[in-house]
N, C-alpha and C positions, 0 to 999 in steps of 0.2 A: 095942233096938232100936238098933242099931252103926251112927252118924254118925261123918261124913270131921272131924279133927281140927277146924276153923276151922269151922265149920261149929255144933257143939257153944262156944265159948270165944265164938263172938257169938251166942251167948241172953245170955251171961250180962253180955255185956259194958254202958257207961253208954252214954248217946247222944253223949256228944261226945266217949266214944271212938270207938264206931264212924265220927261223922263227923273223926272224925282218916284211920281206915279211906275213909269214901268221895273221900274228899278226894285220898287218895296210891294209887287206884284207879286202874286205867286200864279203860280199854273196851273187853267183851271180841268176840272176834271172832266176826261176824252167822252163823259156818257154825256155831260151837262151840255153839253156838244151836236153830240147823237141826231138826229131826223129831226136840228131844228132852222130856222132863216133866221138874220138876222139883220138888219137895217146898217147899215156902216157909211161912216162921215171920217171923206180924206182929207190931215187936216187943213194944211196951208192950202189959203183958196187962190193959189195961183192955179191949181190944180178943174177947175169949177173950167180956165179957160183953153181946157185938154176935153168935157166936158169930162169928170172920173171923178165925183166932189159927191158923188153920193153914186154909194150904191152897197147888192144884197152881196152876204155870202152864205153858202149851204154850209151843209156840213152833212152823212151820209157813211151806212156803212157798209162795207166791199169786200177789200183786204186789209181790212182795219180800217183805221175811220178819212176817211177823205172829207175832200170838198170841191164846192167851187164858186164861180163872180155868177154875179145877173147884174146886166143895165138897166135899174128904171131910175124916168123918166128924174131932170134934171130941170129941179126944180124949188127949189129952195128946204132950207132946215127945217117949217115947222109945217113945210104940206108933207105928205100921202106918199112913202114911199111904193108909188104903182108904175104898171108897165112894166115890170123886169121882166127883162128878154132871155132869147135863150140860156142854160149857162154858157160857159167861158172859164177862160183860167185854175184850170184844173190841180188840186195838188192838195199831201198825203197829209197827214198830221199826226209828229214822230212825237219823241223829246228831244233837244237841241244833244246832235254828235259833233263832232270832229268834222269837219273844219267851221262847222256853223253854233260854237260853241258865246257867241258876243250874250246871249243871253240864259241863261243857265234853270231860275226857276219861268220859263214860259214855254210854253210848244211851240213847234216851230212848224211853219203852216211849206210845204215841200218843194214849191212850183213844177224842178227838175223832175224829184222822183216818178208824177206822177204819167205812165204810158196812158191818157186820155190827150194828154199836147201833147201835137204833132213839135216833131222835129226841131223844127224851120219857127216857129211859133219865139216872141221877143220873150209872152213869160215866162218862158224855164225860166230864168232868171232870175227870178223874183224869189225872197223866201222870207216871207212873215212871220214876226211871235210874237206870241198872244199870252198879258199877265190879264187873272182879273183882278182889278186891283182897289179892291171893299168887296168883304165879304159881307156887307152886310147884304150888297145892290149885284145879288148872285146871275141879273142878269143884260151886264152888262162889263164888255170887253174891250182892254187896249191895245190897240199894237204896230206895232214896228217892221215898216216895210223899209229891207234889204234887195241889195243883185249882191248876185254871186260872180263878181267878176273873177276869175282864180281859187287865190286866195282869201280875197282882199272881202268885207262884207259889206258896204260905204251903205249908209240910209237915204232912205228918199224920205218917207214922213210916215207921223204919226197915222193909225187911224181910230176913229171910235166903232165902237158896232155894241148897238142893245135886241137883244129879242125880238122877234117879232112877230112868230108865226109854223104853225108845222111846214117841212119842209113836204113838196111831190113830187119834186127830179126825182129821178133812178136813173142810176141807167142799164 
């Protein structure tokens, strides 16, 4: 499968290279995300052992911009993102605000703010920051996943997004 050039390059970048792209990136326009699904790739290979290296991330309009994740078949970077299952891990998309100001040049995907996640679900502690690293590649995004542990926001990993197609799921 052929990927957009930046998406394919970011897969092989180091954490420090991705950090530099994150810092230099800009917040995506929310309307560029609404109604779309994106193929996602969690950067550290360790996440393959947990069966979460590949994912599909979708965005929809409800009470503002919201989103979800779906698990596709875990069959490698060059295979199609197929077999995506039932949505889970819902989030609201907002500008970062205290205590989530780690990357003010980003959009925040706040899993704790979505009423679609049960109060006991572990994804409620996730906070993802999303940037567009290169305006010349408007279909490619870079994210940083963090955990909301009281006031701390330790990073867990970088993730890559590439536009996949129109999102069909609706609440």
